[in-house]
ZAKOLVEX-79541 format. One record per atom (N, C-alpha, C): atom name; residue in three letters; x, y, z. Coordinates in steps of 0.02 Angstrom, whole numbers. Each point is the difference from the previous one (the first is absolute). Last residue first. Example, Ala and Ser with C-alpha at 12.3 -4.5 7.8 and 13.67 -1.06 7.14 Angstrom:
<nodes>
NODE   tidren   bafi        u        v        w
NODE        N    SER      642     -112      354
NODE       CA    SER       42       59        3
NODE        C    SER      -39       55       37
NODE        N    ALA       15     -286       -4
NODE       CA    ALA      -45       59        0
NODE        C    ALA       45       60        0
</nodes>
This chain:
<nodes>
NODE   tidren   bafi        u        v        w
NODE        N    UNK      107     7632    -3406
NODE       CA    UNK      -12       -7      -72
NODE        C    UNK       25       58      -34
NODE        N    UNK        0      -15      240
NODE       CA    UNK       55      -36      -31
NODE        C    UNK       -9       -8      -75
NODE        N    UNK     -166       95      142
NODE       CA    UNK       55       48       -9
NODE        C    UNK       59      -33      -34
NODE        N    UNK     -189     -131       53
NODE       CA    UNK      -19       51      -50
NODE        C    UNK       56       49      -12
NODE        N    UNK       29     -167      164
NODE       CA    UNK       -4      -31      -65
NODE        C    UNK      -16       52      -54
NODE        N    UNK        0       65      226
NODE       CA    UNK       68      -15      -22
NODE        C    UNK       -1      -27      -70
NODE        N    UNK     -205       38      106
NODE       CA    UNK       32       63      -16
NODE        C    UNK       71      -11      -27
NODE        N    UNK     -123     -183       83
NODE       CA    UNK      -29       21      -64
NODE        C    UNK       34       65      -23
NODE        N    UNK       58      -79      211
NODE       CA    UNK       25      -47      -50
NODE        C    UNK      -25       22      -69
NODE        N    UNK      -83      113      184
NODE       CA    UNK       70       19      -10
NODE        C    UNK       30      -43      -54
NODE        N    UNK     -216      -51       66
NODE       CA    UNK        0       64      -35
NODE        C    UNK       71       21      -15
NODE        N    UNK      -31     -191      131
NODE       CA    UNK      -22      -14      -68
NODE        C    UNK        2       64      -42
NODE        N    UNK       44       20      226
NODE       CA    UNK       56      -36      -31
NODE        C    UNK      -18      -16      -72
NODE        N    UNK     -162       98      137
NODE       CA    UNK       51       49      -19
NODE        C    UNK       57      -34      -36
NODE        N    UNK     -166     -138       88
NODE       CA    UNK      -30       41      -52
NODE        C    UNK       51       51      -26
NODE        N    UNK       67     -137      182
NODE       CA    UNK      -11      -38      -61
NODE        C    UNK      -27       44      -57
NODE        N    UNK      158      105      192
NODE       CA    UNK      -66      -31       -3
NODE        C    UNK      -12      -31      -68
NODE        N    UNK      195      129       64
NODE       CA    UNK        4      -73        6
NODE        C    UNK      -68      -33       -1
NODE        N    UNK       38      239       -5
NODE       CA    UNK       28      -27      -62
NODE        C    UNK        1      -76        2
NODE        N    UNK      -72      134      191
NODE       CA    UNK      -48       -4      -54
NODE        C    UNK       27      -31      -63
NODE        N    UNK       97      -70      241
NODE       CA    UNK        0       61      -41
NODE        C    UNK      -47       -9      -58
NODE        N    UNK      -48     -129      228
NODE       CA    UNK       43       -6      -58
NODE        C    UNK       -2       64      -40
NODE        N    UNK      -33      -51      272
NODE       CA    UNK      -32       22      -61
NODE        C    UNK       49       -6      -57
NODE        N    UNK      -43     -123      247
NODE       CA    UNK       52       26      -45
NODE        C    UNK      -35       20      -65
NODE        N    UNK      -70      -55      276
NODE       CA    UNK      -19        7      -70
NODE        C    UNK       57       32      -39
NODE        N    UNK       18     -164      219
NODE       CA    UNK       -2       72      -19
NODE        C    UNK      -15        5      -74
NODE        N    UNK      -97     -208      139
NODE       CA    UNK       61       22      -33
NODE        C    UNK       -4       75      -15
NODE        N    UNK     -187     -113       92
NODE       CA    UNK       53       -1       51
NODE        C    UNK       66       25      -30
NODE        N    UNK     -193      -29     -135
NODE       CA    UNK       -7       59       42
NODE        C    UNK       54        3       53
NODE        N    UNK      -10     -188     -142
NODE       CA    UNK       20       60      -38
NODE        C    UNK       -6       63       43
NODE        N    UNK      -74     -206       88
NODE       CA    UNK       72       -1       -6
NODE        C    UNK       25       62      -37
NODE        N    UNK     -230      -31       20
NODE       CA    UNK       27       14       66
NODE        C    UNK       76        2       -3
NODE        N    UNK     -115      -61     -193
NODE       CA    UNK       -9       72       13
NODE        C    UNK       27       19       69
NODE        N    UNK        5     -228      -61
NODE       CA    UNK       48       39      -41
NODE        C    UNK       -8       74       12
NODE        N    UNK     -150     -145      109
NODE       CA    UNK       68      -10       26
NODE        C    UNK       51       39      -40
NODE        N    UNK     -225        5      -71
NODE       CA    UNK        7       34       65
NODE        C    UNK       69       -8       28
NODE        N    UNK      -52     -113     -199
NODE       CA    UNK        1       72      -11
NODE        C    UNK       10       38       65
NODE        N    UNK      -29     -234        8
NODE       CA    UNK       65       17      -27
NODE        C    UNK        7       75      -11
NODE        N    UNK     -209      -82       69
NODE       CA    UNK       49       -7       54
NODE        C    UNK       70       18      -24
NODE        N    UNK     -171       -5     -159
NODE       CA    UNK      -10       57       46
NODE        C    UNK       50       -3       57
NODE        N    UNK       -4     -180     -150
NODE       CA    UNK       27       59      -33
NODE        C    UNK       -6       61       46
NODE        N    UNK      -97     -202       71
NODE       CA    UNK       74       -4        2
NODE        C    UNK       31       63      -31
NODE        N    UNK     -232      -22      -12
NODE       CA    UNK       19       12       70
NODE        C    UNK       76       -1        5
NODE        N    UNK      -93      -55     -206
NODE       CA    UNK       -7       72       13
NODE        C    UNK       21       16       72
NODE        N    UNK       -3     -226      -65
NODE       CA    UNK       55       35      -33
NODE        C    UNK       -5       75       12
NODE        N    UNK     -173     -137       82
NODE       CA    UNK       63      -14       37
NODE        C    UNK       58       38      -32
NODE        N    UNK     -210        9     -105
NODE       CA    UNK       -1       40       61
NODE        C    UNK       64      -12       40
NODE        N    UNK      -28     -128     -194
NODE       CA    UNK        7       70      -18
NODE        C    UNK        2       44       63
NODE        N    UNK      -44     -228       27
NODE       CA    UNK       70       10      -20
NODE        C    UNK       13       73      -17
NODE        N    UNK     -220      -64       48
NODE       CA    UNK       41       -4       60
NODE        C    UNK       73       12      -16
NODE        N    UNK     -150      -13     -178
NODE       CA    UNK      -12       62       37
NODE        C    UNK       42        1       64
NODE        N    UNK        2     -195     -132
NODE       CA    UNK       37       53      -34
NODE        C    UNK       -9       67       37
NODE        N    UNK     -121     -185       82
NODE       CA    UNK       72      -11        8
NODE        C    UNK       39       57      -32
NODE        N    UNK     -233       -5      -29
NODE       CA    UNK       18       18       69
NODE        C    UNK       74       -6       11
NODE        N    UNK      -80      -73     -206
NODE       CA    UNK       -9       72        6
NODE        C    UNK       21       24       69
NODE        N    UNK       -5     -230      -42
NODE       CA    UNK       57       31      -34
NODE        C    UNK       -4       76        4
NODE        N    UNK     -180     -124       90
NODE       CA    UNK       61      -12       38
NODE        C    UNK       60       35      -33
NODE        N    UNK     -217        0     -105
NODE       CA    UNK        6       48       54
NODE        C    UNK       65       -9       39
NODE        N    UNK      -18      -64     -263
NODE       CA    UNK      -30      -23       63
NODE        C    UNK       19       46       57
NODE        N    UNK      -18      111     -237
NODE       CA    UNK       40      -55       28
NODE        C    UNK      -31      -20       67
NODE        N    UNK     -173      102     -169
NODE       CA    UNK       63       23       30
NODE        C    UNK       37      -60       27
NODE        N    UNK     -169        4     -222
NODE       CA    UNK        1       -5       73
NODE        C    UNK       66       25       27
NODE        N    UNK      -48      -20     -235
NODE       CA    UNK      -34       57       29
NODE        C    UNK       -1       -1       76
NODE        N    UNK      109     -149     -167
NODE       CA    UNK      -72      -14        5
NODE        C    UNK      -38       58       32
NODE        N    UNK      237       -3      -18
NODE       CA    UNK      -29       10      -66
NODE        C    UNK      -76      -10        1
NODE        N    UNK      111       78      228
NODE       CA    UNK       10      -55      -47
NODE        C    UNK      -30       17      -67
NODE        N    UNK       91      197      160
NODE       CA    UNK      -56      -46       -6
NODE        C    UNK       17      -55      -49
NODE        N    UNK      171      143      169
NODE       CA    UNK      -30       -2      -67
NODE        C    UNK      -56      -51        0
NODE        N    UNK      167      110      175
NODE       CA    UNK      -70      -18        4
NODE        C    UNK      -33        2      -68
NODE        N    UNK      260      -23       -7
NODE       CA    UNK      -40       22       57
NODE        C    UNK      -71      -26       -2
NODE        N    UNK      246      -92      -94
NODE       CA    UNK      -65       23      -24
NODE        C    UNK      -43       15       61
NODE        N    UNK      271       13      -22
NODE       CA    UNK      -54      -37       32
NODE        C    UNK      -66       29      -24
NODE        N    UNK      247       -6     -130
NODE       CA    UNK      -49       40       36
NODE        C    UNK      -56      -43       28
NODE        N    UNK      250      -94      -28
NODE       CA    UNK      -59       12      -41
NODE        C    UNK      -49       42       39
NODE        N    UNK      266       16       39
NODE       CA    UNK      -58      -38       19
NODE        C    UNK      -58       17      -45
NODE        N    UNK      285        5      -15
NODE       CA    UNK      -63       34      -12
NODE        C    UNK      -57      -46       19
NODE        N    UNK      250        3      108
NODE       CA    UNK      -42      -38      -45
NODE        C    UNK      -67       37       -8
NODE        N    UNK      170       71      152
NODE       CA    UNK       15       20      -68
NODE        C    UNK      -45      -36      -51
NODE        N    UNK       -8      -44      235
NODE       CA    UNK      -24       68      -11
NODE        C    UNK       12       22      -72
NODE        N    UNK       74     -212       96
NODE       CA    UNK      -68        0      -28
NODE        C    UNK      -26       71      -13
NODE        N    UNK      265      -58      -15
NODE       CA    UNK      -52       -7       50
NODE        C    UNK      -69       10      -32
NODE        N    UNK      197       -8     -134
NODE       CA    UNK       22      -38       58
NODE        C    UNK      -53       -6       53
NODE        N    UNK        8       20     -286
NODE       CA    UNK      -19       36       62
NODE        C    UNK       17      -44       60
NODE        N    UNK      149      -25     -219
NODE       CA    UNK      -66      -19       23
NODE        C    UNK      -17       39       63
NODE        N    UNK      175      -11     -230
NODE       CA    UNK      -12       30       65
NODE        C    UNK      -72      -14       19
NODE        N    UNK      177     -147     -163
NODE       CA    UNK      -61       41        5
NODE        C    UNK       -6       29       70
NODE        N    UNK      173     -156      -92
NODE       CA    UNK       14       71        9
NODE        C    UNK      -62       44        3
NODE        N    UNK       36     -248      -12
NODE       CA    UNK        2       32      -66
NODE        C    UNK       12       75        5
NODE        N    UNK      -30     -131      194
NODE       CA    UNK       64      -20      -30
NODE        C    UNK        8       32      -69
NODE        N    UNK     -202       31      114
NODE       CA    UNK       53       37       34
NODE        C    UNK       67      -16      -31
NODE        N    UNK     -183     -120      -78
NODE       CA    UNK       -6       70      -21
NODE        C    UNK       55       42       32
NODE        N    UNK      -18     -224       65
NODE       CA    UNK       25        4      -69
NODE        C    UNK       -3       72      -25
NODE        N    UNK      -94      -46      209
NODE       CA    UNK       73       -5        4
NODE        C    UNK       31        6      -69
NODE        N    UNK     -232       -9       12
NODE       CA    UNK       23       63       29
NODE        C    UNK       75        1        4
NODE        N    UNK     -102     -199      -67
NODE       CA    UNK       -7       51      -52
NODE        C    UNK       27       67       24
NODE        N    UNK       -9     -173      157
NODE       CA    UNK       51      -14      -50
NODE        C    UNK       -2       52      -56
NODE        N    UNK     -168        8      163
NODE       CA    UNK       64       21       29
NODE        C    UNK       57      -11      -49
NODE        N    UNK     -211      -78      -61
NODE       CA    UNK        0       73        0
NODE        C    UNK       66       27       28
NODE        N    UNK      -37     -231       11
NODE       CA    UNK       11       21      -69
NODE        C    UNK        3       76       -6
NODE        N    UNK      -56      -90      208
NODE       CA    UNK       70      -15      -15
NODE        C    UNK       17       21      -71
NODE        N    UNK     -223       17       69
NODE       CA    UNK       40       51       34
NODE        C    UNK       75      -11      -15
NODE        N    UNK     -151     -161      -78
NODE       CA    UNK      -10       62      -37
NODE        C    UNK       43       56       30
NODE        N    UNK       -4     -206      111
NODE       CA    UNK       36       -7      -64
NODE        C    UNK       -6       65      -40
NODE        N    UNK     -123      -14      198
NODE       CA    UNK       71        4       16
NODE        C    UNK       41       -4      -64
NODE        N    UNK     -231      -32      -18
NODE       CA    UNK       15       70       15
NODE        C    UNK       74       10       16
NODE        N    UNK      -79     -219      -35
NODE       CA    UNK       -1       38      -63
NODE        C    UNK       17       73       12
NODE        N    UNK      -23     -139      188
NODE       CA    UNK       59      -20      -37
NODE        C    UNK        5       40      -66
NODE        N    UNK     -132      126      187
NODE       CA    UNK       -3      -69      -25
NODE        C    UNK       63      -14      -39
NODE        N    UNK      -22      176      207
NODE       CA    UNK        4       -5      -73
NODE        C    UNK       -3      -74      -19
NODE        N    UNK      -42      189      225
NODE       CA    UNK       -2      -68      -28
NODE        C    UNK        1        1      -76
NODE        N    UNK       -5      186      168
NODE       CA    UNK       63      -15      -36
NODE        C    UNK       -1      -69      -31
NODE        N    UNK     -161      123      153
NODE       CA    UNK       -6       21      -69
NODE        C    UNK       63      -14      -41
NODE        N    UNK      -70      -50      237
NODE       CA    UNK       45       56      -10
NODE        C    UNK       -3       27      -72
NODE        N    UNK     -129     -190       60
NODE       CA    UNK      -22       55       43
NODE        C    UNK       43       62      -11
NODE        N    UNK       62     -195     -113
NODE       CA    UNK      -63       26      -27
NODE        C    UNK      -25       58       41
NODE        N    UNK      188     -115       78
NODE       CA    UNK       17       40      -59
NODE        C    UNK      -63       29      -32
NODE        N    UNK      -30     -148      179
NODE       CA    UNK       32       61       24
NODE        C    UNK       17       46      -59
NODE        N    UNK      -82     -213      -52
NODE       CA    UNK      -53       41       30
NODE        C    UNK       28       67       25
NODE        N    UNK      152     -158      -82
NODE       CA    UNK      -40       27      -55
NODE        C    UNK      -55       45       28
NODE        N    UNK      131     -114      156
NODE       CA    UNK       41       50      -34
NODE        C    UNK      -40       33      -56
NODE        N    UNK      -97     -181      114
NODE       CA    UNK        2       59       43
NODE        C    UNK       39       56      -33
NODE        N    UNK       -3     -208     -109
NODE       CA    UNK      -67       31       -2
NODE        C    UNK       -1       65       41
NODE        N    UNK      195     -129        9
NODE       CA    UNK       -6       32      -66
NODE        C    UNK      -68       35       -6
NODE        N    UNK       38     -130      191
NODE       CA    UNK       42       60        2
NODE        C    UNK       -5       39      -65
NODE        N    UNK     -107     -208       13
NODE       CA    UNK      -35       49       41
NODE        C    UNK       39       65        3
NODE        N    UNK      101     -180     -109
NODE       CA    UNK      -59       22      -39
NODE        C    UNK      -37       54       38
NODE        N    UNK      178     -105      109
NODE       CA    UNK       25       44      -54
NODE        C    UNK      -58       28      -40
NODE        N    UNK      -53     -158      164
NODE       CA    UNK       23       62       32
NODE        C    UNK       26       49      -53
NODE        N    UNK      -61     -214      -71
NODE       CA    UNK      -60       37       20
NODE        C    UNK       20       67       31
NODE        N    UNK      172     -150      -55
NODE       CA    UNK      -32       26      -61
NODE        C    UNK      -60       43       18
NODE        N    UNK      104     -110      177
NODE       CA    UNK       44       52      -26
NODE        C    UNK      -30       32      -62
NODE        N    UNK     -108     -187       91
NODE       CA    UNK      -10       58       42
NODE        C    UNK       42       59      -24
NODE        N    UNK       31     -205     -108
NODE       CA    UNK      -67       27      -16
NODE        C    UNK      -15       62       42
NODE        N    UNK      198     -116       45
NODE       CA    UNK        5       32      -65
NODE        C    UNK      -67       31      -19
NODE        N    UNK        7     -128      196
NODE       CA    UNK       39       62        9
NODE        C    UNK        5       39      -65
NODE        N    UNK     -100     -213       -6
NODE       CA    UNK      -44       47       35
NODE        C    UNK       36       68       10
NODE        N    UNK      123     -176      -91
NODE       CA    UNK      -51       22      -49
NODE        C    UNK      -47       51       32
NODE        N    UNK      158     -101      140
NODE       CA    UNK       33       44      -48
NODE        C    UNK      -50       27      -51
NODE        N    UNK      -76     -160      153
NODE       CA    UNK       14       63       35
NODE        C    UNK       33       50      -47
NODE        N    UNK      -34     -215      -83
NODE       CA    UNK      -65       33        9
NODE        C    UNK        9       68       35
NODE        N    UNK      188     -138      -23
NODE       CA    UNK      -21       25      -66
NODE        C    UNK      -65       38        5
NODE        N    UNK       75     -109      193
NODE       CA    UNK       44       57      -15
NODE        C    UNK      -19       31      -67
NODE        N    UNK     -112     -194       65
NODE       CA    UNK      -20       55       43
NODE        C    UNK       42       62      -14
NODE        N    UNK       56     -198     -111
NODE       CA    UNK      -64       26      -26
NODE        C    UNK      -23       59       42
NODE        N    UNK      193     -112       72
NODE       CA    UNK       12       35      -62
NODE        C    UNK      -63       31      -28
NODE        N    UNK      -20     -136      190
NODE       CA    UNK       34       63       17
NODE        C    UNK       14       41      -62
NODE        N    UNK      -89     -215      -29
NODE       CA    UNK      -51       44       29
NODE        C    UNK       30       68       18
NODE        N    UNK      147     -167      -77
NODE       CA    UNK      -44       23      -54
NODE        C    UNK      -53       49       26
NODE        N    UNK      137     -104      159
NODE       CA    UNK       40       46      -40
NODE        C    UNK      -42       29      -57
NODE        N    UNK      -96     -169      130
NODE       CA    UNK        5       62       39
NODE        C    UNK       38       53      -39
NODE        N    UNK      -14     -215      -93
NODE       CA    UNK      -67       32       -1
NODE        C    UNK        2       66       38
NODE        N    UNK      194     -131        8
NODE       CA    UNK      -10       27      -67
NODE        C    UNK      -66       37       -6
NODE        N    UNK       44     -114      199
NODE       CA    UNK       44       58       -6
NODE        C    UNK       -8       34      -68
NODE        N    UNK     -116     -200       35
NODE       CA    UNK      -29       54       41
NODE        C    UNK       42       64       -4
NODE        N    UNK       82     -193     -105
NODE       CA    UNK      -59       24      -35
NODE        C    UNK      -33       58       38
NODE        N    UNK      181     -109      103
NODE       CA    UNK       22       37      -59
NODE        C    UNK      -59       30      -38
NODE        N    UNK      -49     -141      179
NODE       CA    UNK       29       62       26
NODE        C    UNK       25       44      -58
NODE        N    UNK      -78     -215      -52
NODE       CA    UNK      -56       42       22
NODE        C    UNK       26       68       24
NODE        N    UNK      161     -163      -51
NODE       CA    UNK      -33       24      -62
NODE        C    UNK      -58       47       18
NODE        N    UNK      106     -106      180
NODE       CA    UNK       46       48      -31
NODE        C    UNK      -31       30      -63
NODE        N    UNK     -117     -170      107
NODE       CA    UNK       -2       60       41
NODE        C    UNK       45       54      -30
NODE        N    UNK        2     -212     -100
NODE       CA    UNK      -65       33      -13
NODE        C    UNK       -5       65       39
NODE        N    UNK      188     -133       41
NODE       CA    UNK        3       27      -68
NODE        C    UNK      -64       37      -17
NODE        N    UNK        7     -115      203
NODE       CA    UNK       45       57        3
NODE        C    UNK        4       35      -68
NODE        N    UNK     -120     -201       12
NODE       CA    UNK      -37       54       34
NODE        C    UNK       43       63        5
NODE        N    UNK      101     -193      -87
NODE       CA    UNK      -52       23      -46
NODE        C    UNK      -39       59       30
NODE        N    UNK      158     -108      135
NODE       CA    UNK       33       38      -52
NODE        C    UNK      -50       29      -50
NODE        N    UNK      -82     -145      165
NODE       CA    UNK       23       62       31
NODE        C    UNK       33       45      -52
NODE        N    UNK      -64     -213      -67
NODE       CA    UNK      -60       39       13
NODE        C    UNK       19       69       29
NODE        N    UNK      170     -160      -29
NODE       CA    UNK      -24       25      -65
NODE        C    UNK      -60       46        9
NODE        N    UNK       77     -107      193
NODE       CA    UNK       50       49      -23
NODE        C    UNK      -21       29      -67
NODE        N    UNK     -130     -173       87
NODE       CA    UNK       -9       60       41
NODE        C    UNK       48       55      -23
NODE        N    UNK       24     -210      -97
NODE       CA    UNK      -64       30      -23
NODE        C    UNK      -12       66       38
NODE        N    UNK      184     -126       68
NODE       CA    UNK       10       25      -69
NODE        C    UNK      -62       36      -25
NODE        N    UNK      -15     -107      207
NODE       CA    UNK       43       59        5
NODE        C    UNK       12       30      -69
NODE        N    UNK     -116     -199       11
NODE       CA    UNK      -42       55       27
NODE        C    UNK       40       64        5
NODE        N    UNK      112     -195      -57
NODE       CA    UNK      -42       22      -57
NODE        C    UNK      -43       59       22
NODE        N    UNK      123      -93      167
NODE       CA    UNK       47       29      -48
NODE        C    UNK      -38       24      -60
NODE        N    UNK     -120     -115      162
NODE       CA    UNK       18       66       25
NODE        C    UNK       50       33      -46
NODE        N    UNK      -62     -214      -47
NODE       CA    UNK      -58       44       -9
NODE        C    UNK       19       69       24
NODE        N    UNK      159     -162       34
NODE       CA    UNK       -8       11      -71
NODE        C    UNK      -58       48      -12
NODE        N    UNK       37      -64      218
NODE       CA    UNK       53       43      -22
NODE        C    UNK       -6       16      -74
NODE        N    UNK     -149     -151       92
NODE       CA    UNK      -15       67       27
NODE        C    UNK       53       49      -21
NODE        N    UNK       30     -227      -52
NODE       CA    UNK      -52       29      -42
NODE        C    UNK      -18       70       24
NODE        N    UNK      153     -122      126
NODE       CA    UNK       28       17      -65
NODE        C    UNK      -51       32      -45
NODE        N    UNK      -63      -84      213
NODE       CA    UNK       42       59        6
NODE        C    UNK       26       22      -67
NODE        N    UNK     -126     -196       27
NODE       CA    UNK      -40       59        0
NODE        C    UNK       42       63        0
</nodes>
């Protein structure tokens, strides 16, 4: 009996050893698979976080651009892409004119303005709308008030200065008469 128990126990030991090794191998493979699954999940989470960050960045830039456009519209400086291109072309033409030696007005005071049409009636016989009439009247009254203020300040400044009288020969009317007299005597 003893020999058979040893043989069985030796076979049992071999079977037990194989079983143990197989279980260890399965545990190692399972651990590797779990580690790989965890690594993949971490990568996916990182990619998702990156995608979310990029989307938020795009949204923030888009919102910032909208706010910039709204601010420019309020200030009256907003220009579309076509308007910017047109302005760039105008600047190039202006630069080309300057390079060609043309003299151009430097400030807006030298540029001739078109006359503003006042309270004229339409061709149909009706008058312009009431808002434009009121607006033009307000502008006219504002300009007259400014002119009066300027006149009062200039007259006050002139009265503060000592008066200097010009000799009669230097006056414009006398100067023209003297010029005419010289020309007639020179013939």
